[in-house]
C-alpha positions as CSV (number, residue, x, y, z in Angstrom):
1,M,0.0,0.0,0.0
2,K,2.9,2.4,0.8
3,R,4.4,1.7,-2.5
4,L,1.2,2.4,-4.3
5,L,0.7,5.6,-2.5
6,S,4.3,6.8,-3.1
7,F,3.9,5.8,-6.8
8,L,0.8,7.9,-7.1
9,I,2.4,10.9,-5.5
10,I,5.4,10.7,-7.9
11,V,3.1,10.3,-10.9
12,M,0.9,13.2,-9.8
13,S,3.9,15.5,-9.2
14,S,5.4,14.7,-12.6
15,L,2.1,15.4,-14.3
16,A,1.9,18.7,-12.5
17,C,5.4,19.6,-13.7
18,V,4.6,18.6,-17.3
19,A,1.5,20.7,-17.2
20,Q,3.4,23.8,-16.1
21,V,6.1,23.4,-18.7
22,K,3.6,23.6,-21.6
23,E,3.4,27.3,-22.5
24,Q,0.5,29.0,-24.1
25,S,1.2,29.1,-27.8
26,L,0.0,32.1,-29.9
27,I,-0.1,32.4,-33.7
28,V,0.5,35.7,-35.4
29,Y,-2.7,36.5,-37.4
30,D,-1.7,39.9,-38.6
31,V,1.2,42.2,-38.1
32,S,2.4,45.6,-39.3
33,D,5.9,46.3,-40.6
34,N,8.8,46.6,-38.3
35,V,7.4,44.6,-35.3
36,T,10.5,42.7,-34.1
37,Y,11.2,39.8,-31.9
38,I,13.7,41.2,-29.4
39,R,15.8,38.1,-28.6
40,K,16.5,37.2,-32.2
41,K,16.4,40.7,-33.5
42,Q,14.2,39.7,-36.5
43,S,10.9,40.7,-37.9
44,V,7.8,39.0,-36.7
45,E,5.8,37.5,-39.6
46,K,2.3,36.2,-40.2
47,R,1.7,32.6,-39.1
48,Q,4.7,32.7,-36.7
49,K,4.3,31.0,-33.3
50,L,5.0,32.9,-30.2
51,S,4.5,32.4,-26.5
52,L,3.3,34.8,-23.8
53,K,6.9,35.0,-22.4
54,D,8.4,36.2,-25.7
55,H,9.5,39.8,-25.9
56,I,8.6,42.0,-28.9
57,S,9.0,45.6,-29.9
58,I,6.2,47.5,-31.7
59,P,7.0,50.9,-33.4
60,K,4.7,53.9,-33.4
61,D,1.4,53.2,-35.3
62,G,2.3,49.5,-35.4
63,Y,0.2,46.5,-34.3
64,I,0.2,42.8,-33.9
65,K,-2.8,40.4,-33.7
66,L,-2.3,37.1,-32.0
67,L,-4.5,34.0,-31.8
68,D,-4.8,31.6,-28.9
69,K,-6.0,28.3,-30.4
70,D,-6.7,26.7,-27.1
71,K,-9.1,29.3,-25.7
72,Q,-10.3,30.8,-29.1
73,R,-9.2,34.4,-28.3
74,M,-7.6,37.1,-30.2
75,F,-5.1,39.6,-28.7
76,T,-4.4,43.0,-30.4
77,I,-1.4,45.0,-29.2
78,K,-1.1,48.5,-30.7
79,D,1.2,51.6,-30.8
80,K,4.7,52.0,-29.6
81,C,5.6,49.5,-26.8
82,R,8.2,47.0,-25.9
83,G,8.2,44.0,-23.5
84,S,6.8,40.5,-23.0
85,I,3.6,39.7,-24.8
86,S,1.8,38.9,-21.5
87,S,2.7,42.3,-20.0
88,L,1.8,44.2,-23.1
89,I,-1.6,42.5,-23.2
90,A,-2.2,43.3,-19.5
91,S,-1.2,47.0,-20.0
92,Q,-3.5,47.7,-22.9
93,K,-7.3,48.1,-22.6
94,N,-9.5,45.9,-24.8
95,A,-6.5,43.9,-26.0
96,E,-8.3,40.5,-25.5
97,R,-11.3,39.4,-27.5
98,S,-13.2,36.2,-27.3
99,L,-14.2,34.8,-30.7
100,T,-17.2,32.7,-31.8
101,K,-16.4,29.2,-33.0
102,Q,-17.4,30.0,-36.6
103,Y,-15.4,33.2,-36.8
104,F,-12.4,31.5,-35.2
105,A,-12.6,28.6,-37.7
106,Y,-12.8,31.2,-40.5
107,I,-9.7,32.9,-39.2
108,L,-7.7,29.7,-38.9
109,K,-8.8,28.7,-42.5
110,S,-7.6,32.1,-43.8
111,L,-4.2,31.5,-42.2
112,T,-3.8,28.3,-44.1
113,R,-5.0,29.5,-47.5
114,K,-2.2,30.6,-49.8
115,D,-4.2,31.0,-53.1
116,T,-5.6,34.4,-52.0
117,E,-2.6,35.9,-50.2
118,P,-2.5,39.1,-52.3
119,D,-6.3,39.6,-51.6
120,Y,-5.8,39.3,-47.9
121,K,-2.8,41.6,-47.8
122,S,-4.8,44.3,-49.6
123,G,-7.8,43.9,-47.4
124,L,-10.6,41.6,-48.6
125,T,-13.8,43.7,-49.0
126,T,-17.2,43.6,-50.7
127,A,-19.2,46.3,-52.3
128,S,-22.6,46.6,-54.0
129,F,-23.6,49.2,-56.6
130,R,-26.9,50.6,-57.6
131,N,-27.7,52.0,-61.0
132,D,-30.0,54.7,-59.6
133,A,-29.3,58.0,-57.9
134,D,-28.9,58.0,-54.1
135,S,-32.1,59.1,-52.4
136,L,-30.2,61.6,-50.2
137,L,-28.9,63.4,-53.2
138,C,-32.2,63.9,-55.0
139,D,-33.8,67.4,-55.2
140,I,-36.3,68.7,-52.6
141,D,-39.1,69.2,-55.2
142,S,-39.2,65.5,-56.1
143,L,-39.3,64.5,-52.4
144,Q,-42.2,67.0,-51.8
145,T,-44.1,65.4,-54.7
146,V,-43.7,61.9,-53.1
147,V,-44.8,63.3,-49.7
148,D,-47.8,65.0,-51.3
149,S,-48.9,61.8,-53.1
150,L,-48.6,59.8,-49.9
151,N,-50.7,62.3,-48.1
152,N,-53.3,62.1,-50.8
153,V,-53.4,58.3,-50.4
154,I,-53.7,58.5,-46.7
155,T,-56.5,61.1,-46.9
156,T,-58.4,59.0,-49.5
157,L,-58.1,55.8,-47.3
158,T,-59.3,57.7,-44.2
159,N,-62.3,59.2,-46.1
160,D,-63.3,55.8,-47.5
161,S,-63.1,54.2,-44.1
162,K,-65.3,57.0,-42.6
163,N,-67.9,56.6,-45.3
164,K,-68.3,52.9,-44.7
């Protein structure tokens, strides 16, 4: 019995040590130019893996967006700062965002796609066009005509309902 108890204690303590060794892995989703990894003095690139203990330097007007695959969160660090990723996240307001499963799956898929890389770098957008004039830009007289005709319809309907 003593052997079994000591064996269980050793196994549990080794499992606790292994669990602490595993660091939280972050994936770079988007990054501006000149964000550098301090220890290696190299640029941080999209799809690169980092941990919360890694130190980075972000220039003025720079940013980095990091994904946590385990907890489905996105971290955005902006503006001029330098230090460990965990301290930078803690120091900035609204740096952490929880993502829905669908949106997180979409983001991960966009990281693995290579056939549309130029589209994603330029900013993937959609637009719709109408062939008619914008209603806010039409002249006042035509709007007044529409309002008058609607008033006539309302008056006619009111009179008809009173007559019945």
